[in-house]
DSSP file (Angstrom, degrees, kcal/mol; ACC not computed):
  #  RESIDUE AA STRUCTURE BP1 BP2  ACC     N-H-->O    O-->H-N    N-H-->O    O-->H-N    TCO  KAPPA ALPHA  PHI   PSI    X-CA   Y-CA   Z-CA
    1    1 A X              0   0    0      0, 0.0    42,-2.2     0, 0.0     2,-0.3   0.000 360.0 360.0 360.0 144.2   -5.3   20.7   72.6
    2    2 A X  E     -AB  13  42A   0     11,-2.1    11,-3.8    40,-0.2     2,-0.3  -0.814 360.0-167.8-126.5 167.0   -8.4   20.5   74.8
    3    3 A X  E     -AB  12  41A   0     38,-2.2    38,-2.6    -2,-0.3     2,-0.3  -0.963   2.7-171.1-147.2 163.1   -9.9   22.5   77.7
    4    4 A X  E     -A   11   0A   0      7,-1.9     7,-3.1    -2,-0.3     2,-0.5  -0.970  31.1-104.5-150.9 163.8  -12.5   22.1   80.3
    5    5 A X  E     +A   10   0A   0     34,-0.3     2,-0.4    -2,-0.3     5,-0.2  -0.817  34.3 179.8 -96.4 125.0  -14.1   24.4   82.9
    6    6 A X  E >  S-A    9   0A   0      3,-3.1     3,-2.1    -2,-0.5    -2,-0.0  -0.993  73.0 -17.2-126.7 121.8  -13.1   23.8   86.5
    7    7 A X  T 3  S-     0   0    0     -2,-0.4    -1,-0.1     1,-0.3     3,-0.1   0.853 129.4 -51.6  51.1  39.1  -14.6   26.0   89.3
    8    8 A X  T 3  S+     0   0    0      1,-0.2     2,-0.4     0, 0.0    -1,-0.3   0.489 119.1 105.6  81.6   3.4  -15.7   28.6   86.7
    9    9 A X  E <  S-A    6   0A   0     -3,-2.1    -3,-3.1     2,-0.0     2,-0.5  -0.919  72.0-120.5-118.9 144.0  -12.3   28.9   85.0
   10   10 A X  E     -A    5   0A   0     -2,-0.4     2,-0.5    -5,-0.2    -5,-0.2  -0.701  27.2-165.1 -82.7 127.1  -11.1   27.4   81.7
   11   11 A X  E     -A    4   0A   0     -7,-3.1    -7,-1.9    -2,-0.5     2,-0.3  -0.961   9.6-144.2-115.0 123.1   -8.2   25.1   82.1
   12   12 A X  E     -A    3   0A   0     -2,-0.5     2,-0.5    -9,-0.2    -9,-0.3  -0.651   6.7-159.5 -90.8 143.5   -6.2   24.1   79.0
   13   13 A X  E     -A    2   0A   0    -11,-3.8   -11,-2.1    -2,-0.3     3,-0.1  -0.916  11.6-175.3-122.2 100.7   -4.8   20.7   78.5
   14   14 A X  S    S+     0   0    0     -2,-0.5     2,-0.4     1,-0.2    -1,-0.1   0.857  89.0  19.9 -61.4 -31.6   -1.9   20.5   76.0
   15   15 A X  S    S-     0   0    0     -3,-0.1    -1,-0.2   -13,-0.1     2,-0.1  -0.999  90.6-120.4-136.8 133.8   -2.0   16.7   76.6
   16   16 A X        -     0   0    0     -2,-0.4    12,-0.1    -3,-0.1     2,-0.1  -0.406  36.6-103.1 -70.2 148.7   -5.0   14.9   78.1
   17   17 A X        -     0   0    0      1,-0.1    11,-0.2    10,-0.1    -1,-0.1  -0.425  17.4-137.1 -70.0 148.1   -4.3   13.0   81.4
   18   18 A X  S    S+     0   0    0      9,-0.2     9,-3.4     1,-0.1     2,-0.4   0.802  93.7  43.0 -76.4 -26.3   -4.0    9.2   81.0
   19   19 A X        +     0   0    0      6,-0.2     2,-0.3     7,-0.2     5,-0.2  -0.965  68.7 156.9-119.4 136.5   -6.1    8.8   84.1
   20   20 A X  B >   -C   23   0B   0      3,-1.9     3,-2.6    -2,-0.4     5,-0.1  -0.956  58.0 -30.5-158.6 138.2   -9.3   10.7   84.9
   21   21 A X  T 3  S-     0   0    0     -2,-0.3     6,-0.0     1,-0.3    17,-0.0  -0.293 129.0 -14.6  54.6-127.8  -12.3   10.1   87.0
   22   22 A X  T 3  S+     0   0    0     -3,-0.1     2,-0.8     2,-0.0    -1,-0.3   0.327 114.1 100.4 -90.8   9.4  -13.0    6.3   87.2
   23   23 A X  B <   -C   20   0B   0     -3,-2.6    -3,-1.9     1,-0.2     4,-0.2  -0.858  52.7-170.6 -96.1 111.2  -10.6    5.6   84.2
   24   24 A X        -     0   0    0     -2,-0.8     2,-0.3     1,-0.2    -1,-0.2   0.907  68.2  -2.2 -69.5 -45.1   -7.4    4.3   85.7
   25   25 A X  S    S+     0   0    0     -6,-0.1    -1,-0.2     1,-0.1    -6,-0.2  -0.995 116.0  38.8-148.0 150.4   -5.4    4.4   82.5
   26   26 A X    >>  +     0   0    0     -2,-0.3     3,-1.2    -3,-0.1     4,-0.6   0.560  61.3 131.8  89.5   7.7   -6.0    5.2   78.9
   27   27 A X  G >4 S+     0   0    0     -9,-3.4     3,-1.3     1,-0.3    -9,-0.2   0.909  74.3  55.1 -58.0 -39.5   -8.3    8.1   79.3
   28   28 A X  G 34 S+     0   0    0      1,-0.3    -1,-0.3   -11,-0.2   -12,-0.1   0.690 105.0  54.8 -66.9 -17.4   -6.2   10.0   76.8
   29   29 A X  G <4 S+     0   0    0     -3,-1.2    -1,-0.3   -11,-0.2    -2,-0.2   0.552  85.3 105.5 -92.1 -10.7   -6.8    7.2   74.2
   30   30 A X  S << S-     0   0    0     -3,-1.3     5,-0.1    -4,-0.6    -4,-0.0  -0.245  83.4 -89.5 -67.9 158.4  -10.5    7.2   74.5
   31   31 A X    >>  -     0   0    0      1,-0.1     4,-1.4     3,-0.0     3,-1.4  -0.289  38.3-107.5 -65.8 157.4  -12.6    8.7   71.6
   32   32 A X  H 3> S+     0   0    0      1,-0.3     4,-2.7     2,-0.2     5,-0.2   0.808 117.3  65.4 -55.4 -33.5  -13.4   12.4   71.7
   33   33 A X  H 3> S+     0   0    0      1,-0.2     4,-1.3     2,-0.2    -1,-0.3   0.862 102.8  47.6 -60.1 -35.7  -17.1   11.6   72.6
   34   34 A X  H <> S+     0   0    0     -3,-1.4     4,-0.7     2,-0.2    -1,-0.2   0.863 110.4  51.4 -72.2 -36.5  -15.9   10.1   75.9
   35   35 A X  H ><>S+     0   0    0     -4,-1.4     5,-2.5     1,-0.2     3,-1.0   0.909 107.7  53.8 -64.5 -41.4  -13.7   13.2   76.6
   36   36 A X  H ><5S+     0   0    0     -4,-2.7     3,-1.7     1,-0.3    -1,-0.2   0.840  99.0  61.2 -64.7 -32.5  -16.7   15.4   75.9
   37   37 A X  H 3<5S+     0   0    0     -4,-1.3    -1,-0.3     1,-0.3    -2,-0.2   0.790 107.1  47.2 -62.8 -26.1  -18.8   13.5   78.5
   38   38 A X  T <<5S-     0   0    0     -3,-1.0    -1,-0.3    -4,-0.7    -2,-0.2   0.285 128.3 -99.8 -97.3   7.1  -16.2   14.6   81.1
   39   39 A X  T < 5S+     0   0    0     -3,-1.7     2,-0.6     1,-0.3   -34,-0.3   0.538  77.2 138.9  89.8   6.1  -16.3   18.2   79.8
   40   40 A X      < +     0   0    0     -5,-2.5     2,-0.3    -6,-0.1    -1,-0.3  -0.776  26.6 174.3 -88.5 117.2  -13.1   18.1   77.7
   41   41 A X  E     -B    3   0A   0    -38,-2.6   -38,-2.2    -2,-0.6    33,-0.2  -0.887  34.5 -96.3-123.3 154.1  -13.6   20.0   74.4
   42   42 A X  E     -B    2   0A   0     31,-0.4    33,-3.0    -2,-0.3     2,-0.5  -0.300  31.3-131.0 -62.7 148.8  -11.3   20.9   71.6
   43   43 A X  E     -d   75   0C   0    -42,-2.2     2,-0.5    31,-0.2    33,-0.2  -0.924  20.9-157.5-101.4 124.4   -9.7   24.4   71.5
   44   44 A X  E     -d   76   0C   0     31,-3.4    33,-1.3    -2,-0.5     2,-0.7  -0.901   4.9-162.7-105.3 125.1  -10.2   26.0   68.2
   45   45 A X        -     0   0    0     -2,-0.5     3,-0.1    31,-0.2    31,-0.1  -0.922  18.8-140.3-105.7 112.9   -7.7   28.8   67.2
   46   46 A X        -     0   0    0     -2,-0.7     2,-0.2    31,-0.2    32,-0.0  -0.240  28.5 -92.7 -67.5 157.6   -9.2   30.8   64.4
   47   47 A X        +     0   0    0     32,-0.0     2,-0.3     2,-0.0    -1,-0.1  -0.484  58.3 159.0 -67.4 140.4   -6.9   32.1   61.5
   48   48 A X        -     0   0    0     -2,-0.2     2,-0.8    -3,-0.1     7,-0.1  -0.983  49.5-100.9-157.6 160.2   -5.5   35.5   62.2
   49   49 A X    >>  -     0   0    0     -2,-0.3     4,-3.0     1,-0.2     3,-0.7  -0.779  31.2-156.6 -86.6 108.2   -2.7   37.8   61.1
   50   50 A X  T 34 S+     0   0    0     -2,-0.8    -1,-0.2     1,-0.3     5,-0.1   0.714  89.6  50.9 -64.3 -22.6   -0.2   37.4   64.0
   51   51 A X  T 34 S+     0   0    0      1,-0.1    -1,-0.3    -3,-0.0     3,-0.0   0.816 123.6  27.6 -81.9 -29.9    1.4   40.8   63.2
   52   52 A X  T <4 S+     0   0    0     -3,-0.7    30,-3.0    29,-0.1     2,-0.3   0.630 122.4  39.8-107.1 -16.2   -1.8   42.7   63.1
   53   53 A X  E  <  -E   81   0C   0     -4,-3.0     2,-0.3    28,-0.3    28,-0.2  -0.869  57.5-155.1-133.6 163.5   -4.2   40.8   65.4
   54   54 A X  E     -E   80   0C   0     26,-2.8    26,-2.5    -2,-0.3     2,-0.4  -0.949  18.5-126.8-133.5 156.3   -4.2   38.9   68.7
   55   55 A X  E     +E   79   0C   0     -2,-0.3     2,-0.3    24,-0.2    24,-0.2  -0.823  40.7 148.2-101.5 146.7   -6.4   36.1   70.0
   56   56 A X  E     +E   78   0C   0     22,-2.2    22,-3.0    -2,-0.4    -2,-0.0  -0.942  35.4  54.7-159.6 174.6   -8.1   36.5   73.4
   57   57 A X  E     -     0   0C   0     -2,-0.3     2,-0.2    20,-0.2    -1,-0.2   0.944  61.4-153.5  56.1  61.5  -11.1   35.6   75.4
   58   58 A X  E     +     0   0C   0     19,-0.2     2,-0.3    -3,-0.1    19,-0.2  -0.492  31.7 155.1 -62.1 128.1  -11.2   31.8   75.2
   59   59 A X  E     -E   76   0C   0     17,-2.1    17,-3.1    -2,-0.2     2,-0.2  -0.956  42.1 -92.4-152.9 166.9  -14.8   30.8   75.6
   60   60 A X  E     -E   75   0C   0     -2,-0.3     2,-0.4    15,-0.2    15,-0.2  -0.572  25.8-169.1 -89.5 150.8  -17.2   28.0   74.7
   61   61 A X  E >   -E   74   0C   0     13,-2.7    13,-2.4    -2,-0.2     3,-0.5  -0.987   5.5-165.0-134.7 124.0  -19.4   27.8   71.6
   62   62 A X  E 3  S+     0   0C   0     -2,-0.4    -1,-0.1    11,-0.2    13,-0.0   0.698  84.0  44.7 -85.7 -19.6  -22.0   25.1   71.5
   63   63 A X  E 3  S+     0   0C   0      8,-0.1     2,-0.3    11,-0.1    -1,-0.2  -0.179  72.9 152.1-119.9  41.4  -22.9   25.2   67.8
   64   64 A X  E <   -E   72   0C   0      8,-1.9     8,-2.5    -3,-0.5     2,-0.6  -0.543  35.6-144.4 -73.9 133.0  -19.5   25.4   66.1
   65   65 A X  E     -E   71   0C   0     -2,-0.3     6,-0.2     6,-0.2    -2,-0.1  -0.887  15.2-152.2-101.6 121.0  -19.4   23.9   62.7
   66   66 A X    >   -     0   0    0      4,-2.8     3,-2.1    -2,-0.6    -1,-0.0  -0.181  37.1 -86.3 -82.9-178.7  -16.2   22.1   61.8
   67   67 A X  T 3  S+     0   0    0      1,-0.3    -1,-0.1     2,-0.1    -2,-0.0   0.761 128.6  53.1 -61.7 -27.0  -14.7   21.6   58.4
   68   68 A X  T 3  S-     0   0    0      2,-0.1    -1,-0.3     1,-0.0     3,-0.1   0.458 121.1-106.1 -86.6  -0.5  -16.7   18.4   57.8
   69   69 A X  S <  S+     0   0    0     -3,-2.1     2,-0.3     1,-0.3    -2,-0.1   0.543  72.7 142.4  88.3   7.0  -20.0   20.2   58.6
   70   70 A X        -     0   0    0      1,-0.0    -4,-2.8    -5,-0.0     2,-0.5  -0.626  45.1-138.0 -81.7 140.1  -20.4   18.6   62.0
   71   71 A X  E     + E   0  65C   0     -2,-0.3     2,-0.3    -6,-0.2    -6,-0.2  -0.846  38.5 147.4 -99.0 132.8  -21.8   20.8   64.8
   72   72 A X  E     - E   0  64C   0     -8,-2.5    -8,-1.9    -2,-0.5     2,-0.4  -0.946  49.1 -91.1-153.9 171.3  -20.2   20.5   68.2
   73   73 A X  E     +     0   0C   0     -2,-0.3   -31,-0.4   -10,-0.2     2,-0.3  -0.780  51.7 158.6 -89.2 132.1  -19.2   22.2   71.4
   74   74 A X  E     - E   0  61C   0    -13,-2.4   -13,-2.7    -2,-0.4     2,-0.4  -0.925  43.5-113.2-142.6 168.2  -15.7   23.7   71.4
   75   75 A X  E     +dE  43  60C   0    -33,-3.0   -31,-3.4    -2,-0.3     2,-0.3  -0.894  42.9 178.8 -98.7 138.6  -13.6   26.4   73.1
   76   76 A X  E     -dE  44  59C   0    -17,-3.1   -17,-2.1    -2,-0.4     2,-0.3  -0.993  22.8-129.0-144.0 148.6  -12.7   29.2   70.7
   77   77 A X  E     -     0   0C   0    -33,-1.3     2,-0.3    -2,-0.3   -31,-0.2  -0.654  19.2-129.0 -92.3 150.9  -10.7   32.4   70.9
   78   78 A X  E     - E   0  56C   0    -22,-3.0   -22,-2.2    -2,-0.3     2,-0.4  -0.657  21.8-137.4 -87.2 156.3  -11.9   35.8   69.7
   79   79 A X  E     + E   0  55C   0     -2,-0.3     2,-0.3   -24,-0.2   -24,-0.2  -0.960  26.1 171.4-118.0 135.0   -9.7   37.8   67.4
   80   80 A X  E     - E   0  54C   0    -26,-2.5   -26,-2.8    -2,-0.4     2,-0.1  -0.956  39.2 -91.8-137.4 160.1   -9.1   41.5   67.7
   81   81 A X  E     - E   0  53C   0     -2,-0.3   -28,-0.3   -28,-0.2     2,-0.1  -0.439  51.4-100.9 -70.6 143.0   -6.8   44.0   66.2
   82   82 A X        -     0   0    0    -30,-3.0     2,-0.3    -2,-0.1    -1,-0.1  -0.366  39.4-162.7 -64.7 138.4   -3.5   44.6   68.0
   83   83 A X        -     0   0    0     -3,-0.1     2,-0.4    -2,-0.1    -1,-0.0  -0.862   4.9-146.8-121.0 159.4   -3.4   47.7   70.1
   84   84 A X        -     0   0    0     -2,-0.3    68,-0.1     1,-0.1    69,-0.0  -0.985  11.5-158.1-130.5 135.2   -0.4   49.5   71.6
   85   85 A X  S    S+     0   0    0     -2,-0.4    -1,-0.1     2,-0.1     2,-0.1   0.780  74.1  82.1 -79.2 -29.7    0.0   51.4   74.9
   86   86 A X  S    S-     0   0    0      1,-0.1    -2,-0.1     2,-0.1     2,-0.1  -0.347  85.0-111.1 -75.6 157.9    3.0   53.5   73.7
   87   87 A X     >  -     0   0    0      1,-0.1     4,-2.4    -2,-0.1     5,-0.2  -0.364  31.0-106.6 -78.1 165.9    2.7   56.6   71.6
   88   88 A X  H  > S+     0   0    0      1,-0.2     4,-2.5     2,-0.2     5,-0.2   0.917 122.3  51.2 -57.6 -44.4    3.8   56.6   68.0
   89   89 A X  H  > S+     0   0    0      1,-0.2     4,-2.4     2,-0.2    -1,-0.2   0.891 109.7  49.0 -64.2 -39.1    6.8   58.7   68.9
   90   90 A X  H  > S+     0   0    0      2,-0.2     4,-2.4     1,-0.2    -1,-0.2   0.896 110.8  50.3 -67.5 -39.1    7.8   56.3   71.7
   91   91 A X  H  X S+     0   0    0     -4,-2.4     4,-2.4     2,-0.2    -2,-0.2   0.909 111.2  48.8 -65.3 -41.1    7.5   53.3   69.4
   92   92 A X  H  X S+     0   0    0     -4,-2.5     4,-2.6     2,-0.2     5,-0.2   0.932 111.0  49.9 -62.6 -44.5    9.7   55.0   66.8
   93   93 A X  H  X S+     0   0    0     -4,-2.4     4,-2.2     1,-0.2    -2,-0.2   0.907 111.8  48.8 -62.3 -41.9   12.3   55.9   69.4
   94   94 A X  H  X S+     0   0    0     -4,-2.4     4,-2.2     2,-0.2    -1,-0.2   0.929 112.0  48.4 -60.8 -46.9   12.3   52.3   70.7
   95   95 A X  H  X S+     0   0    0     -4,-2.4     4,-2.3     1,-0.2    -2,-0.2   0.899 112.3  48.3 -63.6 -41.1   12.7   50.9   67.1
   96   96 A X  H  X S+     0   0    0     -4,-2.6     4,-2.5     2,-0.2    -1,-0.2   0.871 109.0  53.8 -67.8 -35.7   15.5   53.4   66.4
   97   97 A X  H  X S+     0   0    0     -4,-2.2     4,-2.3    -5,-0.2    -2,-0.2   0.914 109.7  47.9 -62.7 -42.0   17.2   52.4   69.6
   98   98 A X  H  X S+     0   0    0     -4,-2.2     4,-2.3     2,-0.2    -2,-0.2   0.910 111.1  51.7 -61.8 -42.9   17.1   48.8   68.6
   99   99 A X  H  X S+     0   0    0     -4,-2.3     4,-2.0     1,-0.2    -2,-0.2   0.928 112.1  45.1 -59.4 -47.3   18.4   49.7   65.1
  100  100 A X  H  X S+     0   0    0     -4,-2.5     4,-2.5     2,-0.2    -1,-0.2   0.854 110.6  53.7 -69.7 -35.2   21.4   51.5   66.6
  101  101 A X  H  X S+     0   0    0     -4,-2.3     4,-2.1     2,-0.2    -1,-0.2   0.906 109.5  49.0 -62.9 -41.9   22.1   48.8   69.1
  102  102 A X  H  X S+     0   0    0     -4,-2.3     4,-1.9     2,-0.2    -2,-0.2   0.913 111.7  48.8 -62.8 -42.3   22.2   46.3   66.3
  103  103 A X  H  X S+     0   0    0     -4,-2.0     4,-2.3     2,-0.2    -2,-0.2   0.901 108.5  53.8 -65.1 -40.1   24.6   48.5   64.3
  104  104 A X  H  X S+     0   0    0     -4,-2.5     4,-1.7     1,-0.2    -1,-0.2   0.914 108.1  49.6 -59.9 -42.7   26.8   49.0   67.4
  105  105 A X  H  X S+     0   0    0     -4,-2.1     4,-0.6     1,-0.2    -1,-0.2   0.884 111.2  50.1 -63.4 -37.3   27.1   45.2   67.7
  106  106 A X  H  < S+     0   0    0     -4,-1.9     3,-0.4     1,-0.2    -2,-0.2   0.856 112.5  46.7 -69.1 -34.1   28.0   45.0   64.1
  107  107 A X  H >X S+     0   0    0     -4,-2.3     3,-1.8     1,-0.2     4,-0.6   0.764  94.2  78.7 -77.8 -26.0   30.7   47.7   64.4
  108  108 A X  H >< S+     0   0    0     -4,-1.7     3,-1.0     1,-0.3     4,-0.4   0.824  84.0  61.0 -55.4 -36.8   32.2   46.2   67.5
  109  109 A X  T 3< S+     0   0    0     -4,-0.6    -1,-0.3    -3,-0.4    -2,-0.1   0.737 114.6  34.6 -67.7 -19.9   34.2   43.5   65.7
  110  110 A X  T X> S+     0   0    0     -3,-1.8     3,-1.3    -4,-0.2     4,-0.9   0.335  87.0 101.2-115.0   7.4   36.1   46.2   63.8
  111  111 A X  H <X S+     0   0    0     -3,-1.0     4,-2.3    -4,-0.6     3,-0.4   0.825  72.4  67.5 -59.2 -32.3   36.3   48.9   66.5
  112  112 A X  H 3> S+     0   0    0     -4,-0.4     4,-2.5     1,-0.2    -1,-0.3   0.806  93.7  58.1 -63.7 -28.2   39.9   47.8   67.2
  113  113 A X  H <> S+     0   0    0     -3,-1.3     4,-2.1     2,-0.2    -1,-0.2   0.904 108.0  46.9 -63.9 -41.2   41.0   49.2   63.8
  114  114 A X  H  X S+     0   0    0     -4,-0.9     4,-2.2    -3,-0.4    -2,-0.2   0.900 113.1  47.9 -69.4 -39.8   39.6   52.6   64.8
  115  115 A X  H  X S+     0   0    0     -4,-2.3     4,-2.5     2,-0.2     5,-0.2   0.908 111.1  51.1 -65.7 -41.2   41.4   52.5   68.2
  116  116 A X  H  X>S+     0   0    0     -4,-2.5     4,-3.1    -5,-0.2     6,-0.9   0.891 110.3  49.3 -62.6 -39.1   44.6   51.4   66.6
  117  117 A X  H  X5S+     0   0    0     -4,-2.1     4,-1.5     4,-0.2    -2,-0.2   0.913 113.0  47.1 -65.3 -43.4   44.4   54.3   64.1
  118  118 A X  H  <5S+     0   0    0     -4,-2.2    -2,-0.2     1,-0.2    -1,-0.2   0.881 121.8  35.5 -66.0 -38.0   43.7   56.8   66.8
  119  119 A X  H  <5S+     0   0    0     -4,-2.5    -2,-0.2    -5,-0.2    -3,-0.2   0.885 137.3  14.5 -83.8 -40.0   46.5   55.5   69.0
  120  120 A X  H  <5S-     0   0    0     -4,-3.1    -3,-0.2    -5,-0.2    -2,-0.2   0.558  92.6-119.5-117.3 -14.1   49.2   54.6   66.5
  121  121 A X     << +     0   0    0     -4,-1.5     2,-0.3    -5,-0.7    -4,-0.2   0.622  56.1 157.0  81.4  11.9   48.1   56.2   63.2
  122  122 A X        -     0   0    0     -6,-0.9    -1,-0.3     1,-0.1    -2,-0.1  -0.572  46.0-110.9 -75.2 130.0   47.8   52.8   61.4
  123  123 A X        -     0   0    0     -2,-0.3     2,-0.5    -3,-0.1    -1,-0.1  -0.221  22.1-122.8 -62.5 146.4   45.5   53.0   58.4
  124  124 A X        -     0   0    0      1,-0.1    -1,-0.1   -10,-0.0     5,-0.1  -0.778  38.1-103.6 -86.6 130.7   42.2   51.2   58.5
  125  125 A X     >  -     0   0    0     -2,-0.5     4,-2.3     1,-0.1     3,-0.4  -0.225  26.2-121.7 -55.5 144.0   41.9   48.7   55.6
  126  126 A X  H  > S+     0   0    0      1,-0.2     4,-2.6     2,-0.2     5,-0.2   0.873 111.1  53.4 -57.5 -41.3   39.7   49.9   52.8
  127  127 A X  H  > S+     0   0    0      1,-0.2     4,-2.2     2,-0.2    -1,-0.2   0.862 109.8  49.3 -65.3 -33.4   37.3   46.9   53.0
  128  128 A X  H  > S+     0   0    0     -3,-0.4     4,-2.6     2,-0.2    -2,-0.2   0.918 111.6  48.1 -71.3 -43.3   36.8   47.5   56.8
  129  129 A X  H  X S+     0   0    0     -4,-2.3     4,-2.7     1,-0.2    -2,-0.2   0.909 112.4  49.7 -61.2 -41.4   36.1   51.2   56.2
  130  130 A X  H  X S+     0   0    0     -4,-2.6     4,-2.4    -5,-0.2    -2,-0.2   0.916 110.7  49.2 -64.7 -43.2   33.7   50.4   53.5
  131  131 A X  H  X S+     0   0    0     -4,-2.2     4,-2.0     2,-0.2    -2,-0.2   0.936 113.5  46.5 -59.8 -48.0   31.9   47.8   55.7
  132  132 A X  H  X S+     0   0    0     -4,-2.6     4,-2.2     1,-0.2    -2,-0.2   0.893 112.2  50.3 -61.8 -41.7   31.7   50.4   58.6
  133  133 A X  H  X S+     0   0    0     -4,-2.7     4,-2.5     1,-0.2    -1,-0.2   0.887 109.3  52.1 -64.2 -39.0   30.4   53.1   56.2
  134  134 A X  H  X S+     0   0    0     -4,-2.4     4,-2.4     2,-0.2    -2,-0.2   0.886 108.4  51.0 -64.8 -39.6   27.8   50.7   54.8
  135  135 A X  H  X S+     0   0    0     -4,-2.0     4,-2.1     2,-0.2    -2,-0.2   0.953 113.4  44.4 -60.8 -50.6   26.5   49.9   58.3
  136  136 A X  H  X S+     0   0    0     -4,-2.2     4,-2.2     1,-0.2    -2,-0.2   0.881 113.2  50.5 -61.4 -40.6   26.2   53.6   59.2
  137  137 A X  H  X S+     0   0    0     -4,-2.5     4,-2.4     2,-0.2    -1,-0.2   0.903 109.1  51.6 -65.7 -41.0   24.6   54.4   55.9
  138  138 A X  H  X S+     0   0    0     -4,-2.4     4,-2.8     1,-0.2     5,-0.2   0.904 108.9  51.3 -61.3 -41.1   22.1   51.6   56.4
  139  139 A X  H  X S+     0   0    0     -4,-2.1     4,-2.7     2,-0.2     5,-0.2   0.921 109.9  49.3 -62.4 -44.8   21.2   53.0   59.9
  140  140 A X  H  X S+     0   0    0     -4,-2.2     4,-1.9     2,-0.2    -2,-0.2   0.920 113.3  46.9 -60.9 -44.2   20.6   56.5   58.4
  141  141 A X  H  X S+     0   0    0     -4,-2.4     4,-2.1     2,-0.2    -2,-0.2   0.940 115.3  44.3 -63.1 -48.4   18.4   55.1   55.7
  142  142 A X  H  X S+     0   0    0     -4,-2.8     4,-2.7     1,-0.2    -2,-0.2   0.872 110.6  55.0 -68.7 -36.3   16.3   52.9   58.1
  143  143 A X  H  X S+     0   0    0     -4,-2.7     4,-2.6    -5,-0.2    -1,-0.2   0.916 108.9  48.2 -62.0 -41.6   16.1   55.6   60.7
  144  144 A X  H  X S+     0   0    0     -4,-1.9     4,-1.4    -5,-0.2    -2,-0.2   0.903 111.2  50.8 -63.8 -41.4   14.6   57.9   58.0
  145  145 A X  H  X S+     0   0    0     -4,-2.1     4,-0.6     2,-0.2    -2,-0.2   0.909 111.3  47.9 -62.3 -42.5   12.2   55.2   57.0
  146  146 A X  H >< S+     0   0    0     -4,-2.7     3,-1.5     1,-0.2    -2,-0.2   0.941 110.3  51.1 -63.9 -47.3   11.1   54.6   60.6
  147  147 A X  H 3< S+     0   0    0     -4,-2.6    -1,-0.2     1,-0.3    -2,-0.2   0.751 105.9  57.4 -63.5 -23.6   10.6   58.4   61.2
  148  148 A X  H 3< S+     0   0    0     -4,-1.4    -1,-0.3    -5,-0.2    -2,-0.2   0.618  82.7 105.8 -82.3 -12.4    8.4   58.5   58.0
  149  149 A X    <<  -     0   0    0     -3,-1.5   -57,-0.1    -4,-0.6     3,-0.0  -0.399  47.7-172.4 -71.4 146.7    6.0   55.9   59.3
  150  150 A X        +     0   0    0     -2,-0.1     2,-0.4     1,-0.1    -1,-0.1   0.407  59.9  66.6-121.2  -1.3    2.6   57.3   60.4
  151  151 A X  S  > S-     0   0    0      1,-0.1     4,-1.6   -63,-0.1     3,-0.2  -0.967  70.4-136.5-125.9 142.6    0.9   54.3   62.0
  152  152 A X  H  > S+     0   0    0     -2,-0.4     4,-2.7     1,-0.2     5,-0.2   0.876 106.2  55.9 -59.0 -40.7    1.8   52.4   65.2
  153  153 A X  H  > S+     0   0    0      1,-0.2     4,-2.4     2,-0.2    -1,-0.2   0.887 105.5  51.6 -63.3 -37.4    1.2   49.0   63.5
  154  154 A X  H  > S+     0   0    0      2,-0.2     4,-0.9     1,-0.2    -1,-0.2   0.871 110.5  48.2 -68.9 -34.4    3.7   49.9   60.7
  155  155 A X  H >< S+     0   0    0     -4,-1.6     3,-0.6     2,-0.2    -2,-0.2   0.928 112.1  50.1 -67.1 -45.4    6.3   50.8   63.3
  156  156 A X  H 3< S+     0   0    0     -4,-2.7    -2,-0.2     1,-0.2    -1,-0.2   0.904 114.5  43.6 -57.3 -44.7    5.6   47.6   65.1
  157  157 A X  H 3< S+     0   0    0     -4,-2.4    -1,-0.2    -5,-0.2    -2,-0.2   0.616  84.2 118.7 -80.2 -12.8    5.9   45.5   61.9
  158  158 A X    <<  -     0   0    0     -4,-0.9     2,-0.6    -3,-0.6    -3,-0.0  -0.351  59.4-141.2 -62.0 125.7    9.1   47.3   60.6
  159  159 A X              0   0    0      1,-0.1    -1,-0.1    -2,-0.1    -2,-0.1  -0.791 360.0 360.0 -96.1 121.2   11.8   44.8   60.3
  160  160 A X              0   0    0     -2,-0.6    -1,-0.1   -65,-0.0    -2,-0.1   0.466 360.0 360.0 -77.1 360.0   15.3   46.0   61.3
């Protein structure tokens, strides 16, 4: 991916145009040195932990050293630690709501057994009762785990 500055703003190009300036066709096939003459530079995305960090502030760096030791101009992102606007309590409540919504969806396929028992007194098969009990038990365990978390990042990363 490349980018260039147009009217003071960085414009990203997932694919270079085939025509640009006085090149009618094949601009995208030219060597990078020709692209750079027209202000098109590579975008470098630094390595970062996507759960704990975010990239932001795309900007140019004139003396970037690539893997081969060549120095060149590139666009590069800064990396910063992820921040959260919600409070820890709000994040926990949201995660628990997601957990319970998932459990509700899992229970729905067997809800008719419960309705039939309430209306007609027909027993619920043991395997169905066991499955439903396991779902509810799992929710209780995970809810306790979520409530025990003390950092926002840990709540964010918690996998339901």
